[in-house]
C-alpha positions as CSV (number, residue, x, y, z in Angstrom):
1,X,35.3,-24.7,8.5
2,X,32.0,-23.8,6.9
3,X,30.2,-21.4,4.7
4,X,30.2,-17.6,5.4
5,X,26.9,-16.1,4.1
6,X,26.2,-12.5,3.4
7,X,22.8,-10.9,2.7
8,X,22.3,-7.8,0.6
9,X,19.2,-5.9,-0.3
10,X,18.7,-3.8,-3.4
11,X,15.8,-1.8,-4.8
12,X,14.4,-1.9,-8.3
13,X,12.7,0.9,-10.3
14,X,9.3,2.1,-9.0
15,X,6.6,-0.3,-10.0
16,X,2.8,-0.4,-9.9
17,X,1.5,-2.8,-7.3
18,X,-1.0,-5.2,-8.8
19,X,-4.5,-4.1,-7.8
20,X,-5.4,-7.6,-6.7
21,X,-2.6,-7.8,-4.2
22,X,-3.7,-7.5,-0.5
23,X,-7.0,-6.6,1.0
24,X,-8.8,-3.3,0.7
25,X,-9.1,-1.5,4.1
26,X,-10.4,1.9,5.3
27,X,-13.7,3.6,6.1
28,X,-14.8,4.4,2.5
29,X,-17.0,1.3,2.4
30,X,-20.3,2.7,1.2
31,X,-21.8,3.1,-2.4
32,X,-19.5,0.8,-4.5
33,X,-17.6,-0.2,-1.4
34,X,-13.8,-0.5,-0.8
35,X,-13.5,-3.0,-3.7
36,X,-14.6,-0.3,-6.2
37,X,-11.3,1.6,-5.6
38,X,-9.4,-1.4,-6.8
39,X,-11.5,-2.7,-9.7
40,X,-9.4,-1.1,-12.5
41,X,-12.2,1.4,-13.4
42,X,-11.1,5.0,-13.2
43,X,-14.2,6.6,-14.7
44,X,-17.0,6.0,-12.1
45,X,-19.9,8.0,-10.7
46,X,-19.9,8.7,-7.0
47,X,-22.7,6.1,-6.5
48,X,-20.3,3.4,-7.9
49,X,-17.1,4.7,-6.3
50,X,-15.8,3.9,-2.8
51,X,-17.5,6.4,-0.5
52,X,-17.4,7.4,3.1
53,X,-20.6,7.6,5.2
54,X,-22.9,10.5,4.6
55,X,-21.9,13.8,6.4
56,X,-18.8,12.2,7.9
57,X,-15.8,13.9,6.3
58,X,-14.4,17.4,6.8
59,X,-11.2,19.2,7.9
60,X,-11.4,17.6,11.3
61,X,-12.6,14.2,10.3
62,X,-10.6,12.7,7.4
63,X,-11.4,9.4,5.6
64,X,-9.0,6.6,4.8
65,X,-8.6,4.0,2.0
66,X,-5.8,1.6,1.5
67,X,-4.4,-1.9,1.5
68,X,-3.4,-4.6,4.0
69,X,-0.6,-6.5,2.2
70,X,-1.1,-9.6,4.3
71,X,0.6,-11.4,7.2
72,X,4.4,-11.5,6.8
73,X,4.3,-9.0,3.8
74,X,5.6,-5.4,3.8
75,X,6.1,-2.9,1.0
76,X,8.0,0.3,0.4
77,X,5.2,2.5,-1.0
78,X,6.6,5.6,-2.7
79,X,3.6,6.9,-4.7
80,X,0.0,6.6,-5.6
81,X,-2.6,7.7,-8.2
82,X,-6.1,8.6,-6.9
83,X,-9.1,9.2,-9.3
84,X,-12.0,11.3,-8.2
85,X,-15.6,10.4,-9.1
86,X,-16.8,11.5,-12.5
87,X,-19.8,13.5,-11.2
88,X,-19.0,14.7,-7.7
89,X,-15.2,14.9,-7.4
90,X,-13.4,13.7,-4.3
91,X,-15.5,15.5,-1.7
92,X,-19.1,16.5,-2.4
93,X,-18.9,20.0,-0.8
94,X,-19.5,22.5,-3.5
95,X,-17.0,24.9,-2.0
96,X,-14.2,22.5,-1.6
97,X,-12.0,23.7,-4.4
98,X,-9.5,25.5,-2.2
99,X,-5.9,24.7,-1.8
100,X,-6.2,23.4,1.8
101,X,-7.2,20.0,0.6
102,X,-4.7,17.2,0.9
103,X,-4.0,13.5,0.2
104,X,-1.7,12.0,2.9
105,X,0.2,8.7,2.5
106,X,0.4,6.7,5.7
107,X,2.0,3.4,6.8
108,X,1.7,1.2,9.9
109,X,2.5,-2.2,11.3
110,X,-1.1,-2.4,12.6
111,X,-4.5,-1.7,11.0
112,X,-4.9,1.6,12.9
113,X,-4.7,4.6,10.4
114,X,-5.2,7.2,13.1
115,X,-1.8,6.4,14.6
116,X,0.0,5.5,11.4
117,X,3.3,7.0,10.3
118,X,3.2,10.0,7.9
119,X,5.1,9.0,4.7
120,X,4.3,12.0,2.6
121,X,1.8,14.8,1.8
122,X,0.2,15.8,-1.5
123,X,-1.5,19.1,-0.8
124,X,-3.1,21.9,-2.8
125,X,-5.6,19.5,-4.4
126,X,-8.9,20.7,-5.9
127,X,-11.4,18.1,-4.6
128,X,-14.2,19.4,-6.9
129,X,-12.7,18.3,-10.2
130,X,-14.4,15.4,-11.8
131,X,-12.8,12.2,-13.2
132,X,-9.4,13.6,-12.3
133,X,-6.2,11.6,-11.8
134,X,-4.4,13.0,-8.8
135,X,-0.9,11.6,-9.1
136,X,2.1,11.7,-6.6
137,X,4.9,9.3,-7.4
138,X,8.0,10.9,-5.8
139,X,7.7,10.2,-2.1
140,X,11.0,9.4,-0.4
141,X,11.4,5.7,0.3
142,X,11.3,5.1,4.1
143,X,10.2,2.2,6.2
144,X,8.4,-0.8,4.8
145,X,4.9,-1.4,6.3
146,X,2.2,-4.1,6.1
147,X,-0.6,-1.5,6.1
148,X,-0.8,1.6,3.8
149,X,-3.6,4.2,3.4
150,X,-4.3,7.4,1.6
151,X,-5.9,9.8,4.0
152,X,-8.4,12.2,2.3
153,X,-8.3,15.5,4.2
154,X,-10.6,18.3,3.0
155,X,-9.8,21.8,3.9
156,X,-13.5,22.6,4.3
157,X,-15.4,22.4,7.6
158,X,-18.8,21.2,6.3
159,X,-19.3,17.4,6.8
160,X,-19.9,15.6,3.5
161,X,-19.0,12.3,1.8
162,X,-15.6,11.6,0.2
163,X,-15.2,9.4,-2.9
164,X,-12.5,7.3,-4.6
165,X,-13.2,6.0,-8.1
166,X,-9.8,4.2,-8.2
167,X,-6.6,4.0,-6.2
168,X,-3.2,2.6,-7.3
169,X,-0.2,2.2,-5.2
170,X,3.4,2.3,-6.4
171,X,6.4,0.6,-4.7
172,X,10.1,0.4,-4.7
173,X,10.4,-3.4,-4.9
174,X,13.1,-4.9,-2.7
175,X,15.3,-7.8,-3.8
176,X,17.3,-9.8,-1.3
177,X,20.4,-11.8,-2.4
178,X,22.4,-14.3,-0.4
179,X,26.0,-15.2,-1.2
180,X,28.2,-17.8,0.5
181,X,32.0,-18.3,0.5
182,X,34.2,-20.9,2.0
183,X,34.6,-24.7,1.9
184,X,32.4,-27.2,3.7
185,X,34.3,-30.2,4.9
186,X,32.4,-33.4,5.8
187,X,34.0,-36.1,7.9
188,X,34.1,-39.5,6.2
189,X,32.8,-42.4,8.3
190,X,34.9,-45.7,7.7
191,X,33.7,-49.0,8.9
192,X,36.1,-51.9,9.2
193,X,35.5,-55.5,10.2
194,X,36.1,-59.1,9.6
195,X,33.9,-61.4,7.5
196,X,33.7,-65.0,8.5
197,X,32.4,-67.6,6.2
198,X,30.7,-70.6,7.7
199,X,30.5,-73.6,5.5
200,X,28.2,-76.5,6.1
């Protein structure tokens, strides 16, 4: 006989992912660069924030910013907080205060945001408010992925920059437990023989 093992997974309460976990990814790599979105500074000008290239983002051309959690690592991301720049909002178009703007949470097994899985949408966002925390923490837990992004999707057609002063991801942490039942029997090895003493 041997041990019978069972594996069970459980999920804890939603928790903030440490900002230093993983590697920043996406195309918002100008001005302060991708690292600026994960430097724990929520109050930043657009020149210090993570930014997309000039005249690159509109309703047909979104921008992306997120994290690669690393080889062999996956997370169940169920929310995020996104801070706009303190002097130019999330998208620099002066007319981009309509309700067609959206943040979209994506996940993928590869670093290809354009083909990633939609995990949730946070729409009706005013992209012209300054130093604003845009928070969405109630996405339904789905599949765990190595790569996650927030897609910045303006509702405005004019090509402009997008900005991210700070981005924080929230996860439902998974705990795996293993239990074993039964009895492990080991055979005993017995050695017998005869000892002969030789005298001289």
